[in-house]
C-alpha positions in Angstrom: -32.5 -9.3 -123.8 -31.6 -6.3 -125.9 -31.8 -3.8 -122.9 -29.4 -6.0 -120.9 -26.8 -6.0 -123.8 -27.3 -2.2 -124.2 -26.8 -1.7 -120.4 -23.6 -3.8 -120.6 -22.3 -1.7 -123.5 -22.8 1.4 -121.4 -21.4 -0.1 -118.2 -18.2 -1.6 -119.7 -16.7 1.8 -120.8 -17.8 3.4 -117.6 -16.0 0.8 -115.5 -12.8 1.0 -117.6 -12.8 4.8 -117.2 -13.3 4.4 -113.4 -10.4 1.8 -113.2 -8.3 4.0 -115.5 -8.7 7.0 -113.1 -8.5 5.1 -109.8 -5.5 2.8 -110.6 -2.8 5.6 -110.7 -4.2 7.0 -107.5 -4.0 3.6 -105.8 -0.4 3.2 -107.1 0.5 6.6 -105.7 -1.0 5.7 -102.3 0.8 2.4 -102.3 4.1 4.1 -103.1 3.6 6.6 -100.3 2.9 3.8 -97.9 6.0 1.9 -99.0 8.1 5.1 -98.8 6.9 5.9 -95.3 7.5 2.3 -94.0 11.1 2.4 -95.6 11.7 5.8 -93.8 10.5 4.3 -90.5 12.7 1.2 -90.9 15.8 3.3 -91.7 15.7 4.9 -88.2 
């Protein structure tokens, strides 16, 4: 039981760090896709 809780305490900060670093990248990619589709639609 204790090792599971300990593992969870280690994993939670790790996942939050991963999400914190990936989320801005995903937003940038999405903005680039939206920007490129808008450019195509203007032609």
